[in-house]
C-alpha positions as CSV (number, residue, x, y, z in Angstrom):
1,M,-40.4,-80.6,-70.4
2,K,-39.6,-82.7,-67.4
3,H,-36.3,-83.7,-68.9
4,L,-35.3,-80.1,-69.6
5,K,-36.1,-79.1,-66.0
6,A,-34.0,-82.1,-64.7
7,L,-31.1,-81.2,-67.1
8,G,-31.2,-77.6,-65.9
9,I,-31.1,-78.7,-62.2
10,K,-28.2,-81.1,-62.9
11,F,-26.3,-78.5,-64.9
12,I,-26.7,-75.9,-62.1
13,F,-25.4,-78.1,-59.3
14,T,-22.6,-79.4,-61.5
15,S,-21.6,-75.9,-62.5
16,I,-21.6,-74.7,-58.9
17,I,-19.4,-77.6,-57.8
18,L,-17.0,-77.2,-60.6
19,L,-16.9,-73.4,-60.2
20,S,-16.1,-73.9,-56.5
21,V,-13.2,-76.4,-57.1
22,F,-11.7,-75.2,-60.4
23,G,-12.5,-71.5,-60.1
24,I,-10.9,-71.1,-56.7
25,Y,-7.8,-73.3,-57.1
26,Y,-7.0,-73.1,-60.8
27,N,-8.2,-69.6,-61.8
28,S,-10.2,-71.1,-64.6
29,T,-12.5,-68.9,-66.6
30,V,-16.3,-69.2,-66.3
31,L,-16.6,-70.2,-69.9
32,E,-14.2,-73.1,-69.5
33,I,-16.0,-74.4,-66.5
34,L,-19.5,-74.0,-68.1
35,M,-18.3,-76.0,-71.2
36,I,-17.0,-78.8,-68.9
37,S,-20.2,-78.6,-66.9
38,A,-22.4,-78.9,-70.0
39,L,-20.5,-81.9,-71.4
40,V,-20.4,-83.7,-68.0
41,T,-24.1,-83.0,-67.5
42,G,-25.1,-84.3,-70.9
43,V,-23.1,-87.5,-70.7
44,A,-24.0,-88.2,-67.1
45,Y,-27.7,-87.5,-67.6
46,V,-28.0,-90.0,-70.5
47,I,-25.8,-92.7,-69.1
48,G,-26.4,-92.4,-65.3
49,D,-29.9,-91.0,-65.0
50,L,-31.8,-92.4,-68.0
51,F,-30.0,-95.8,-68.4
52,I,-28.5,-96.9,-65.0
53,L,-30.9,-95.4,-62.5
54,P,-34.1,-97.1,-63.6
55,R,-32.4,-100.5,-63.9
56,L,-30.1,-100.6,-61.0
57,G,-31.2,-98.1,-58.4
58,N,-29.9,-95.0,-56.7
59,M,-26.8,-96.4,-55.0
60,V,-25.4,-98.0,-58.1
61,A,-26.3,-95.0,-60.2
62,S,-24.6,-92.6,-57.8
63,L,-21.4,-94.6,-57.8
64,A,-21.5,-94.9,-61.5
65,D,-22.0,-91.1,-61.8
66,M,-19.0,-90.5,-59.5
67,G,-16.8,-92.6,-61.7
68,L,-18.1,-91.1,-64.9
69,A,-17.8,-87.6,-63.5
70,F,-14.3,-88.2,-62.4
71,L,-13.1,-89.5,-65.7
72,S,-15.0,-86.9,-67.8
73,I,-13.9,-83.9,-65.5
74,W,-10.3,-85.1,-65.5
75,G,-10.2,-85.6,-69.3
76,L,-11.9,-82.3,-70.1
77,S,-9.9,-80.3,-67.6
78,L,-6.7,-81.6,-69.2
79,L,-8.0,-80.1,-72.4
80,F,-9.3,-76.8,-71.1
81,I,-7.5,-75.8,-67.9
82,N,-3.9,-74.6,-67.7
83,P,-1.7,-75.6,-65.9
84,P,-2.5,-79.3,-65.5
85,D,-1.1,-79.6,-61.9
86,R,-2.9,-82.0,-59.7
87,L,-6.0,-82.0,-61.9
88,A,-6.7,-85.7,-61.0
89,L,-7.1,-84.8,-57.3
90,A,-9.3,-81.8,-58.0
91,S,-11.4,-83.9,-60.4
92,L,-11.8,-86.6,-57.7
93,F,-12.8,-84.0,-55.1
94,A,-15.4,-82.5,-57.5
95,A,-16.7,-86.0,-58.4
96,V,-17.3,-86.9,-54.7
97,F,-19.4,-83.7,-54.3
98,I,-21.2,-84.4,-57.5
99,M,-22.0,-88.0,-56.3
100,L,-23.5,-86.6,-53.1
101,A,-25.7,-84.2,-55.0
102,E,-26.6,-87.0,-57.5
103,A,-28.0,-89.1,-54.7
104,L,-30.5,-86.4,-53.9
105,F,-31.1,-85.7,-57.6
106,H,-31.9,-89.4,-58.3
107,A,-34.7,-89.2,-55.7
108,Y,-36.1,-86.3,-57.7
109,M,-35.7,-88.2,-61.0
110,E,-37.5,-91.2,-59.6
111,N,-40.4,-89.2,-58.2
112,K,-40.9,-86.5,-60.9
113,V,-39.3,-87.5,-64.2
114,L,-39.1,-91.2,-64.6
115,D,-42.6,-92.7,-65.1
116,Q,-42.2,-96.4,-64.8
117,G,-45.2,-97.5,-62.9
118,R,-43.4,-97.6,-59.6
119,N,-46.3,-95.7,-58.0
120,N,-48.3,-98.9,-58.4
121,M,-45.8,-100.8,-56.3
122,T,-45.7,-98.4,-53.4
123,F,-46.6,-99.8,-50.0
124,N,-49.6,-98.2,-48.4
125,M,-49.6,-98.9,-44.7
126,T,-53.2,-97.9,-44.0
127,S,-54.6,-100.3,-46.5
128,F,-52.4,-103.0,-45.1
129,Q,-53.5,-102.4,-41.6
130,N,-57.2,-102.5,-42.6
131,K,-56.8,-105.9,-44.2
132,F,-55.0,-107.6,-41.3
133,Q,-56.4,-106.4,-38.0
134,T,-56.1,-108.4,-34.9
135,E,-58.1,-108.2,-31.7
136,L,-56.6,-109.2,-28.4
137,A,-58.9,-110.2,-25.6
138,E,-59.0,-112.5,-22.7
139,E,-61.1,-115.6,-23.0
140,H,-63.5,-115.3,-20.2
141,D,-65.5,-118.4,-21.1
142,I,-62.5,-120.7,-20.6
143,Q,-61.6,-119.0,-17.3
144,N,-65.2,-119.4,-16.1
145,L,-65.2,-123.1,-17.1
146,N,-62.0,-123.7,-15.2
147,K,-63.5,-122.0,-12.1
148,R,-66.6,-124.1,-12.3
149,E,-64.7,-127.4,-12.5
150,K,-62.8,-126.7,-9.4
């Protein structure tokens, strides 16, 4: 169920971005854009979110998702959208916005969907402070000894 919710979120923001870019500039139909969004979402979820993200982290996964989104959007838009004028530039523009949304989505994936035992490795500052406390005080005994010797 967690994966279906994550796929739904990813599909929604990918569709909104693609509708914004291709719907405005290319007069694409909603069906064409939803088909491209579904294919891009499925491929990017499996490769970027389930394979790359747990192994290499958010930054690498976001960059990989940008490259994957660019190539898949460009290839699929060549198939579905007419006329093919400047589709590479529009695909790059959409891929950059998808990468920005993916960075936030990866934080959601790591916290809510991927269960890898990372919660055991979290740093708890309060327990750290309780283990290593330090007291600072003046040494009155040494000062008193120095005064007595004089």
